[in-house]
C-alpha positions in Angstrom: 5.6 -13.2 52.5 3.9 -15.1 49.5 2.8 -14.2 46.1 0.1 -16.3 44.3 -0.2 -15.7 40.4 -3.6 -14.5 39.1 -4.4 -12.5 42.5 -2.9 -9.5 44.8 -1.2 -10.6 48.0 -0.8 -8.1 51.0 2.5 -7.8 52.9 2.3 -6.5 56.5 5.1 -3.6 57.0 4.8 -2.4 60.6 1.3 -3.1 61.0 0.0 -1.6 57.6 -1.0 -3.6 54.8 0.2 -2.4 51.3 -1.4 -4.4 48.0 1.2 -5.5 45.6 0.5 -5.5 41.9 0.3 -8.7 40.3 3.2 -8.8 37.9 1.6 -11.2 35.4 -1.2 -8.4 35.0 1.3 -5.7 33.8 3.8 -8.3 32.2 3.8 -7.6 28.5 3.1 -10.8 26.2 6.2 -12.8 25.7 7.1 -12.4 21.8 6.5 -15.1 19.8 9.8 -17.3 19.1 11.5 -16.2 15.9 10.3 -12.6 16.0 13.2 -9.8 16.1 11.3 -7.8 18.8 10.6 -5.1 16.3 7.5 -2.9 17.1 5.5 -1.6 14.0 5.8 1.9 13.4 2.8 4.0 12.5 3.9 4.7 8.9 4.2 0.8 8.3 0.7 0.1 8.3 -2.0 2.2 6.8 -5.6 1.9 6.9 -7.7 2.1 3.9 -11.1 3.5 3.2 -12.6 0.4 3.8 -10.9 -0.4 7.3 -8.4 -3.0 5.5 -5.1 -2.6 6.6 -2.5 -2.1 3.8 1.3 -2.0 3.5 2.9 1.4 4.2 5.5 3.1 2.1 8.1 1.6 3.9 6.8 -2.0 2.8 5.9 -1.2 -0.5 8.2 -2.5 -3.1 9.9 -0.2 -5.5 8.0 0.1 -8.9 5.7 -2.8 -8.2 8.2 -5.8 -8.2 11.1 -5.3 -6.1 14.2 -3.3 -6.7 15.0 -4.5 -10.1 11.0 -5.9 -10.9 10.2 -3.5 -13.5 13.6 -4.1 -15.5 13.0 -7.9 -15.0 9.6 -7.2 -16.6 11.0 -5.4 -19.4 13.1 -8.0 -20.3 10.4 -10.6 -20.2 7.9 -8.5 -22.6 10.9 -8.1 -25.0 11.4 -11.6 -25.1 7.8 -12.3 -25.3 7.4 -9.7 -28.1 10.1 -10.8 -29.9 8.7 -14.1 -30.3 5.3 -12.9 -31.1 6.7 -11.0 -33.7 8.6 -13.6 -35.8 5.8 -13.6 -38.4 6.3 -10.1 -39.1 3.0 -9.3 -39.6 2.1 -9.8 -36.2 4.8 -7.4 -34.9 2.1 -3.9 -34.3 -0.2 -6.2 -32.4 2.6 -8.2 -30.5 4.0 -4.2 -29.6 0.4 -3.3 -28.5 0.4 -6.4 -26.2 3.7 -5.6 -25.0 2.7 -2.2 -23.8 -0.4 -3.4 -22.3 1.5 -5.8 -20.3 3.7 -2.9 -18.8 0.8 -1.1 -18.0 -0.5 -4.1 -16.1 2.8 -4.4 -14.2 2.7 -0.7 -13.0 -0.9 -0.6 -12.3 -0.4 -3.8 -10.1 -2.9 -6.0 -12.1 -2.0 -9.3 -13.2 0.9 -9.7 -15.4 1.4 -13.2 -16.4 2.3 -14.6 -19.6 -1.1 -15.9 -20.1 -2.2 -12.2 -20.2 0.3 -11.1 -22.5 -1.4 -13.7 -24.8 -4.7 -13.0 -24.3 -3.8 -9.1 -25.1 -1.7 -10.1 -28.2 -4.9 -12.1 -29.4 -7.4 -9.2 -28.9 -4.7 -6.7 -30.6 -5.1 -9.1 -33.7 -8.5 -8.3 -34.4 -8.6 -6.1 -37.2 -5.0 -5.1 -37.6 -4.1 -6.8 -40.8 -4.3 -3.6 -43.1 -2.2 -1.8 -40.8 0.3 -5.1 -39.4 0.9 -5.3 -43.2 1.0 -2.1 -44.3 3.4 -0.7 -41.9 6.0 -3.2 -42.2 5.9 -2.9 -46.3 6.1 0.9 -45.9 9.3 0.4 -43.6 10.9 -2.2 -46.1 10.3 0.1 -49.0 12.0 3.1 -47.1 15.1 0.8 -46.1 15.6 -0.2 -49.4 15.4 3.2 -51.0 18.2 4.0 -48.4 20.3 1.1 -49.7 19.7 2.4 -53.2 21.2 6.1 -52.3 24.2 4.1 -50.5 25.1 2.1 -53.8 23.9 4.7 -56.7 25.6 7.7 -55.8 22.6 9.6 -57.0 22.9 13.5 -57.2 21.5 15.0 -54.2 21.4 11.7 -52.5 22.5 13.3 -49.1 19.6 15.1 -48.9 17.0 11.8 -49.8 19.2 10.1 -47.2 18.3 12.6 -44.8 14.6 13.0 -45.7 14.4 9.0 -45.7 15.9 8.8 -42.3 13.4 11.2 -40.9 10.6 9.2 -42.3 11.6 6.1 -41.2 12.1 7.6 -37.6 8.5 9.3 -38.0 6.9 5.7 -39.1 8.4 3.9 -36.0 7.2 6.7 -33.9 3.6 6.4 -35.2 3.6 2.5 -34.7 5.1 2.8 -31.2 2.1 5.5 -30.4 -0.5 3.3 -32.0 0.5 0.6 -29.8 0.3 2.7 -26.5 -3.0 4.1 -27.7 -4.7 0.6 -28.8 -7.2 -0.9 -26.2 -9.5 -3.9 -26.7 -12.2 -2.1 -28.2 -10.5 0.4 -30.3 -10.5 0.2 -34.1 -7.0 0.1 -35.5 -7.6 2.8 -38.0 -8.6 5.1 -35.5 -5.9 4.2 -33.2 -3.3 5.2 -36.0 -4.8 8.6 -36.8 -5.0 9.5 -33.3 -1.3 8.2 -32.8 -0.5 10.4 -35.8 -2.0 13.0 -34.4 -0.2 13.2 -30.8 3.2 12.3 -32.6 2.3 16.0 -34.0 0.9 17.6 -30.9 3.4 16.3 -28.4 6.7 17.1 -30.2 9.0 16.7 -27.1 7.5 13.1 -26.6 8.4 12.3 -30.3 11.9 13.8 -29.7 12.3 11.5 -26.8 11.0 8.3 -28.7 13.4 9.1 -31.7 16.0 9.3 -29.0 14.9 5.8 -27.6 14.9 4.1 -31.1 18.5 5.7 -31.5 19.6 4.1 -28.4 18.2 0.6 -29.0 19.7 1.1 -32.5 23.3 1.7 -30.9 22.8 -1.1 -28.2 22.0 -3.6 -31.2 24.8 -2.4 -33.2 27.4 -3.0 -30.2 25.8 -6.4 -29.8 23.1 -8.2 -32.1 21.6 -10.5 -29.7 20.3 -7.6 -27.6 17.7 -7.0 -30.3 15.8 -9.4 -28.4 15.1 -7.1 -25.4 14.5 -4.0 -27.3 11.0 -4.5 -27.7 10.5 -4.5 -24.1 12.6 -1.3 -23.7 10.6 0.5 -26.3 7.5 -0.7 -24.6 8.4 0.8 -21.4 9.6 3.8 -22.8 6.6 4.5 -24.7 4.6 4.1 -21.4 6.5 6.4 -19.8 6.5 8.9 -22.6 2.5 8.6 -23.0 2.0 9.1 -19.2 4.3 12.1 -18.9 1.8 13.9 -21.8 -1.1 12.6 -20.0 0.3 14.5 -16.8 1.1 17.9 -18.6 -2.0 17.6 -20.1 -4.1 17.4 -16.8 
């Protein structure tokens, strides 16, 4: 009895011939070296509308950049915004660029340091009245708090509470302004819209105040953590604005 590769042979058994199937024709192709012989499941690869194969749910990285990708991106944004905010009057456009950078990361768009710099330059156009006025107003409120603590004026407790409330509202408006900025928007309109959203979305405003309080506690416990606070606030305001948008439908 003989079997040759690539063709079928006949074996005589009691005067009858039986064709033997070619082993090579039904033998699965050898797996390439280094493979783990793992077959792809149907949900590992999906086909897009254009017929392109895209990774399935099990292959997509968590939050767009690995298990700790979003956290590391927030740290990077915090460092970048802190550096860009060193002149103080550039704090508002720097925060707007940081929020835009977080959105880029979540949307899967380019989120390089160069993209952060380009967003910062775009946010600096026409912002100077806002970027100077808000820090000055914040300094006035903080100075008022200092005077109340030192002078012991009558009714100082009520004034202190009102001042702290105004500081919180001002910071919320700054954060919502940073979230509402876009390259073609005018900063005056952005601030007005942010103030309106702060009043309409009271739950979101409360959540932002909580985020500000938690960041203040972090800095009080360890001052160098102030470097990463802008990144954490950028992430918080992106999440809160997304929540408000989803609720509005």
